[in-house]
C-alpha positions as a Markdown table, in Angstrom:
| # | Residue | x | y | z |
|---|---|---|---|---|
| 1 | Met | 162.2 | 142.0 | 21.9 |
| 2 | Gln | 162.9 | 142.0 | 25.7 |
| 3 | Lys | 161.9 | 139.0 | 27.7 |
| 4 | Val | 160.3 | 139.3 | 31.2 |
| 5 | Val | 160.4 | 136.2 | 33.3 |
| 6 | Leu | 157.5 | 136.0 | 35.9 |
| 7 | Ala | 158.2 | 134.2 | 39.1 |
| 8 | Thr | 155.1 | 132.0 | 38.6 |
| 9 | Gly | 154.0 | 128.9 | 36.9 |
| 10 | Asn | 150.4 | 130.1 | 36.7 |
| 11 | Ala | 149.4 | 130.3 | 33.1 |
| 12 | Gly | 146.5 | 132.6 | 33.9 |
| 13 | Lys | 148.8 | 135.2 | 35.5 |
| 14 | Val | 151.2 | 135.1 | 32.6 |
| 15 | Arg | 148.3 | 135.6 | 30.1 |
| 16 | Glu | 146.9 | 138.5 | 32.1 |
| 17 | Leu | 150.2 | 140.3 | 32.5 |
| 18 | Ala | 151.1 | 139.7 | 28.8 |
| 19 | Ser | 147.8 | 141.2 | 27.8 |
| 20 | Leu | 148.4 | 144.3 | 30.0 |
| 21 | Leu | 152.0 | 144.8 | 28.6 |
| 22 | Glu | 151.4 | 143.9 | 24.9 |
| 23 | Asp | 151.8 | 147.5 | 23.8 |
| 24 | Phe | 155.4 | 147.5 | 25.1 |
| 25 | Gly | 156.7 | 144.7 | 22.9 |
| 26 | Leu | 157.7 | 142.5 | 25.8 |
| 27 | Asp | 157.9 | 138.7 | 25.7 |
| 28 | Ile | 156.3 | 137.5 | 29.0 |
| 29 | Val | 157.2 | 134.0 | 30.1 |
| 30 | Ala | 156.7 | 131.9 | 33.2 |
| 31 | Gln | 159.7 | 130.7 | 35.2 |
| 32 | Thr | 158.6 | 127.1 | 34.5 |
| 33 | Glu | 159.2 | 127.7 | 30.7 |
| 34 | Leu | 162.9 | 128.2 | 31.5 |
| 35 | Gly | 163.1 | 125.2 | 33.8 |
| 36 | Val | 163.2 | 127.2 | 37.0 |
| 37 | Asp | 161.6 | 125.5 | 40.0 |
| 38 | Ser | 159.2 | 127.3 | 42.3 |
| 39 | Ala | 160.6 | 128.7 | 45.5 |
| 40 | Glu | 159.6 | 126.9 | 48.6 |
| 41 | Glu | 157.1 | 129.0 | 50.6 |
| 42 | Thr | 157.9 | 128.6 | 54.3 |
| 43 | Gly | 156.6 | 131.6 | 56.0 |
């Protein structure tokens, strides 16, 4: 199974995208599950 990492920590967004892509056999995870910090939004 391929893993797709979303650049978000928002669990709702992860669930929504996972639901949309479930037929493709992808493992959708948030960046926070992999210990990646959020990018600073400066602009």
